[in-house]
C-alpha positions in Angstrom: -0.8 -13.3 -28.4 -0.5 -14.6 -24.8 2.8 -16.2 -23.8 2.9 -19.5 -22.2 4.6 -19.9 -18.8 7.7 -21.4 -20.4 7.9 -18.7 -23.1 7.5 -15.9 -20.5 10.2 -17.3 -18.2 12.5 -17.8 -21.1 11.9 -14.1 -22.1 12.7 -13.1 -18.5 16.0 -15.0 -18.5 16.9 -13.4 -21.9 16.4 -9.9 -20.5 18.5 -10.7 -17.4 21.3 -12.1 -19.6 21.4 -8.9 -21.8 23.4 -6.2 -20.2 22.3 -3.7 -22.8 18.6 -4.2 -22.2 18.0 -5.0 -18.5 16.6 -2.1 -16.5 15.2 -3.6 -13.3 13.2 -6.5 -11.7 11.3 -7.2 -8.5 10.4 -10.7 -7.3 7.8 -10.8 -4.4 4.9 -12.7 -2.9 4.7 -16.4 -2.2 3.2 -19.2 -4.2 0.9 -21.6 -2.5 2.8 -24.4 -0.7 6.2 -22.9 -1.5 8.6 -20.8 0.5 11.0 -18.5 -1.3 14.3 -17.6 0.4 13.3 -14.0 0.9 10.2 -11.9 1.1 11.3 -9.7 -1.8 14.3 -9.4 -4.2 15.1 -6.3 -6.2 17.5 -6.4 -9.2 19.1 -3.6 -11.2 22.2 -3.1 -13.4 25.2 -1.2 -12.1 28.6 -0.4 -13.5 31.6 -1.2 -11.3 34.8 0.2 -12.8 34.8 -1.4 -16.3 32.4 -4.2 -15.8 28.6 -4.5 -15.7 27.0 -6.3 -12.8 23.5 -7.0 -11.5 22.9 -5.6 -8.0 20.6 -8.0 -6.1 19.0 -6.7 -2.9 17.4 -9.5 -0.8 14.8 -8.4 1.7 13.8 -10.7 4.6 11.5 -9.9 7.5 14.1 -8.1 9.5 17.2 -8.0 7.4 18.4 -7.0 4.0 21.5 -7.9 2.1 23.1 -6.8 -1.2 25.0 -8.9 -3.6 26.5 -8.2 -7.1 26.0 -10.9 -9.7 27.5 -11.4 -13.1 25.1 -11.2 -16.1 24.1 -14.8 -17.0 24.5 -16.0 -13.3 22.4 -19.2 -12.7 21.1 -17.8 -9.4 18.5 -15.8 -11.4 16.9 -19.0 -12.6 17.1 -20.4 -9.1 15.1 -17.5 -7.7 12.6 -17.6 -10.6 11.8 -21.2 -9.5 12.1 -20.7 -5.7 8.5 -19.9 -5.0 7.9 -16.2 -5.6 4.4 -15.4 -6.9 4.9 -12.0 -8.6 7.6 -10.9 -11.0 8.1 -7.5 -12.6 10.9 -7.4 -15.1 11.7 -4.4 -17.2 13.9 -4.0 -20.2 14.6 -0.9 -22.3 11.7 -1.7 -24.6 9.1 -3.5 -22.5 7.9 -4.7 -19.1 6.7 -8.2 -18.2 4.4 -8.8 -15.2 4.2 -12.5 -14.3 1.9 -13.8 -11.6 0.9 -17.1 -10.1 -2.6 -17.1 -8.5 -3.5 -18.8 -5.3 -4.9 -21.7 -7.4 -1.5 -22.0 -9.2 -2.7 -20.5 -12.4 -0.1 -18.5 -14.4 -0.8 -15.1 -16.0 1.5 -12.7 -17.9 1.1 -9.1 -19.0 3.5 -7.4 -21.5 3.6 -3.7 -22.0 5.8 -1.8 -24.5 7.7 1.3 -23.4 11.0 3.1 -23.8 13.3 3.2 -20.7 16.9 3.7 -20.2 19.3 2.1 -17.7 20.5 3.8 -14.6 23.9 2.3 -13.9 25.0 4.4 -10.9 26.1 2.3 -7.9 24.6 4.4 -5.2 21.4 5.6 -6.7 19.1 7.7 -4.7 15.5 6.5 -4.5 13.6 8.1 -7.4 10.9 10.5 -6.4 7.2 9.9 -7.4 6.2 13.5 -7.0 7.9 16.6 -8.5 8.6 19.0 -5.6 8.0 21.8 -8.1 4.4 20.7 -8.7 1.9 23.5 -8.2 -0.3 21.5 -5.9 2.6 20.9 -3.5 3.1 24.6 -3.3 -0.6 25.3 -2.8 -0.9 22.8 0.1 2.2 24.1 1.7 4.6 21.2 1.3 6.9 23.0 -1.2 8.1 26.6 -1.1 7.7 29.1 -4.0 11.0 27.9 -5.4 9.7 24.3 -5.7 11.7 22.9 -2.8 10.2 20.7 -0.1 10.1 22.7 3.1 12.4 21.1 5.8 9.5 21.0 8.2 7.4 19.1 5.6 10.0 16.6 4.5 8.7 13.7 6.6 5.1 14.3 5.5 6.3 14.4 1.8 8.1 11.1 2.2 5.1 9.5 4.0 2.8 10.5 1.1 5.2 9.1 -1.5 5.6 5.8 0.3 1.8 5.6 0.6 1.5 6.1 -3.2 4.2 3.4 -3.8 1.9 0.9 -2.2 -1.3 2.3 -3.8 -0.1 2.0 -7.4 0.8 -1.7 -7.7 -2.2 -2.7 -5.5 -4.5 -0.8 -7.9 -2.8 -2.2 -11.0 -3.2 -5.7 -9.7 -6.9 -5.3 -9.0 -7.4 -3.8 -12.5 -5.5 -6.7 -14.0 -7.7 -9.1 -12.0 -10.8 -7.4 -13.3 -12.0 -6.5 -9.8 -11.7 -2.8 -10.7 -12.5 -1.6 -14.2 -9.9 0.3 -16.1 -10.6 4.0 -15.3 -11.8 6.1 -18.2 -13.0 9.7 -18.5 -16.6 8.5 -18.4 -16.0 6.0 -15.6 -13.2 7.4 -13.4 -11.7 5.7 -10.4 -13.6 6.8 -7.3 -11.5 7.5 -4.2 -12.5 8.6 -0.7 -9.9 10.1 1.7 -11.1 9.8 5.2 -10.0 12.4 7.8 -8.2 14.3 5.0 -7.2 17.2 7.2 -5.0 19.6 5.1 -5.6 17.2 2.1 -1.9 16.6 1.4 -2.7 12.9 0.5 -5.9 13.9 -1.3 -4.3 16.2 -3.8 -1.2 14.0 -4.2 -3.3 10.9 -5.0 -5.3 12.7 -7.6 -2.2 14.3 -9.2 -0.1 11.2 -9.2 -2.8 9.0 -10.7 -3.7 11.6 -13.4 0.0 11.7 -14.4 -0.2 7.9 -14.8 -3.3 8.3 -17.0 -5.7 7.0 -14.4 -8.8 9.1 -14.5 -10.0 9.6 -11.0 -12.2 11.6 -8.6 -11.4 12.1 -5.0 -13.6 13.1 -2.1 -11.9 14.4 1.0 -13.8 14.0 4.2 -13.0 15.9 7.4 -15.3 17.1 10.2 -13.8 20.6 10.2 -15.6 23.2 8.1 -12.4 25.4 8.0 -10.5 22.5 6.4 -13.2 22.0 3.8 -13.1 25.7 2.9 -9.4 25.8 2.7 -9.1 22.6 0.6 -11.9 23.5 -1.7 -10.3 26.9 -2.4 -7.0 25.1 -3.3 -8.9 22.8 -5.7 -10.5 25.8 -7.4 -7.1 27.5 -7.8 -5.7 24.4 -9.3 -8.8 24.2 -11.6 -9.6 20.6 -10.5 -12.7 21.4 -8.4 -14.8 19.1 -10.7 -12.5 16.1 -9.8 -11.4 16.8 -6.2 -14.1 17.8 -3.7 -14.4 18.1 0.0 -17.0 17.5 2.7 -17.2 18.8 6.3 -18.7 15.8 8.1 -17.9 13.0 10.4 -16.7 9.8 8.7 -19.4 7.9 10.4 -22.1 10.3 9.1 -20.8 10.5 5.5 -23.5 9.9 2.9 -21.1 9.3 0.0 -22.1 5.9 -1.3 -19.5 4.8 -3.8 -15.7 4.2 -3.7 -13.3 1.9 -5.5 -10.5 3.0 -3.2 -10.7 4.2 0.4 -7.6 5.8 2.0 -6.7 7.4 5.3 -3.4 8.6 6.6 -3.2 8.8 10.4 -6.9 8.9 11.2 -6.8 9.1 15.0 -7.9 6.3 17.3 -11.5 5.2 16.4 -11.6 7.5 13.3 -9.6 4.6 11.7 -12.4 2.3 12.7 -15.0 4.7 11.3 -13.0 4.7 8.0 -12.8 0.9 7.9 -16.5 0.5 8.7 -17.5 3.0 6.1 -15.3 1.3 3.5 -16.7 -2.2 4.3 -20.3 -1.0 4.2 -19.8 0.8 0.9 -17.9 -2.0 -0.7 -14.6 -0.3 -1.3 -12.4 -2.6 -3.5 -9.1 -1.4 -2.0 -8.6 0.0 1.5 -5.3 1.6 2.6 -5.3 2.9 6.1 -2.4 4.1 8.3 -3.7 4.1 11.9 -2.8 6.7 14.5 -3.3 6.3 18.3 -5.1 3.3 19.7 -6.6 4.5 23.0 -10.0 2.7 22.7 -8.8 -0.9 23.1 -6.0 0.1 25.5 -8.7 1.4 27.9 -10.5 -1.9 27.7 -7.4 -3.9 28.6 -8.3 -4.4 32.3 -8.9 -8.2 32.3 -5.5 -9.6 31.4 -5.4 -13.4 30.9 -2.4 -15.3 32.0 0.5 -15.1 31.2 0.1 -11.7 29.5 0.2 -9.8 32.8 4.0 -10.3 32.6 3.9 -7.9 29.7 1.1 -5.5 30.6 2.6 -4.7 34.0 5.0 -2.5 32.2 3.2 0.7 31.0 5.0 1.2 27.7 4.7 -2.5 26.8 1.0 -2.5 27.7 0.5 0.5 25.4 2.4 -1.2 22.5 0.5 -4.4 23.0 -2.7 -2.4 22.8 -1.6 -1.0 19.5 -0.8 -4.5 18.2 -4.0 -6.0 19.3 -6.1 -3.2 17.9 -4.7 -3.5 14.4 -4.6 -7.3 14.5 -8.3 -7.5 15.4 -9.1 -4.9 12.7 -7.3 -7.0 10.1 -9.2 -10.1 11.2 -12.6 -8.4 11.0 -11.7 -7.2 7.5 -11.0 -10.8 6.5 -14.3 -11.9 7.9 -15.9 -9.3 5.6 -14.3 -10.7 2.5 -11.0 -8.8 2.3 -7.6 -10.2 1.8 -5.7 -8.2 4.4 -2.2 -7.6 5.6 -0.4 -5.2 7.8 2.8 -3.7 6.5 5.4 -1.0 7.4 5.0 1.6 4.7 7.8 4.0 5.8 10.8 3.8 8.3 10.1 4.8 11.9 12.7 7.6 11.6 10.0 9.6 9.7 7.0 8.8 11.9 6.4 6.3 14.7 2.9 5.7 13.2 4.3 3.8 10.2 2.1 0.8 9.8 -0.5 0.4 7.1 -3.5 -1.9 6.9 -3.9 -3.0 3.3 -7.2 -4.7 2.4 -8.4 -5.9 -1.0 -12.0 -7.1 -1.5 -12.0 -10.7 -2.8 -15.2 -12.0 -1.2 -13.4 -15.0 0.0 -15.4 -17.0 2.5 -14.5 -16.8 6.2 -12.6 -19.7 7.8 -14.8 -21.0 10.6 -11.8 -21.9 12.7 -10.4 -18.4 12.4 -13.8 -17.0 13.5 -13.9 -19.3 16.5 -10.3 -18.3 17.4 -11.3 -14.6 17.1 -14.3 -15.1 19.4 -12.2 -17.0 22.0 -9.6 -14.3 22.0 -11.9 -11.3 22.5 -13.8 -13.2 25.2 -10.7 -14.1 27.1 -9.5 -10.5 27.1 -13.1 -9.1 27.6 -12.6 -6.8 24.6 -15.1 -5.2 22.2 -13.2 -3.8 19.2 -14.8 -0.6 17.9 -14.9 -1.9 14.4 -16.9 -4.9 15.5 -19.3 -2.5 17.2 -19.7 -0.3 14.2 -20.4 -3.3 12.0 -22.7 -5.1 14.5 -20.2 -7.9 14.2 -21.1 -10.7 16.7 -18.4 -12.1 18.9 
């Protein structure tokens, strides 16, 4: 039986008030015409000396602050009503996912489970991947003792944070019926563009299988030696029927179906190739972490006023080129029916290439004013984005 909005919110408050049941909660997103105090708030129970508290971590655009609340604190109800669009609340026996759509409609999903509380005050971030997994040893991230190699730690963390974004995005699209629930007869179809040594390819397949999401993954890389190496690993892991590899350029790939398209650090215009392929083949979810942005930087010769005040400094000109490249990519995705945002998926202490373009196909119509603004911008800068060229997108 589906709960009403009032019933669901009352259930949430009851979980927050019960120090024996509350496990964690995340408030995020923004309801239409509302502005919550923060971009995201995370809650979890902790034990301080002899008393139980709720630790609240409030994340803004550039800052984060932590506060400890008493159970039953009225601030919880304040933040429930402050304008957040998405709520995940977990108790020891169930999880509630509450969502307000762009049209203001309310939806709730309840799932039974058994979870225990973790009350430690300084809890390390839980790992998504077991470092002792055989696939991590096979691809060279972990050693034979199941420990992440020091030289591979940054790569390991990048992959985990990539998966932390993939999973809730995928679950939301399944809940919205834009992607069917994966089954053994109809598995989720994933394409990894520029897969290289296939760290992300194998990690994505393994992680989703552990979450009972049937999936097949195709890794695409232009190097034949990469295909041979990766295919041999898939055979050793006995997953060759689900994880396959192709030695071909992304732009030449003939693979014609994908629910999810991913790419971790596809260099320069390879990112544009991945995005163009994904758009042309109707990928429902696109997660791409760009690397290098030389193409547009080389085009930045006609600098409109007053931007020459920035571009006369070489390092700032380079960084501005990075920003413009990804901003225009995001806009072109929107014009092709994708809800798109650009996020930081890992701290820059692990990699300077730490942005992700996240796009979900909604088929929403383009805003004519946005299109006109885009055309004025590229004309004034005399730019031709590679993605626009690949899609024959008029500007």
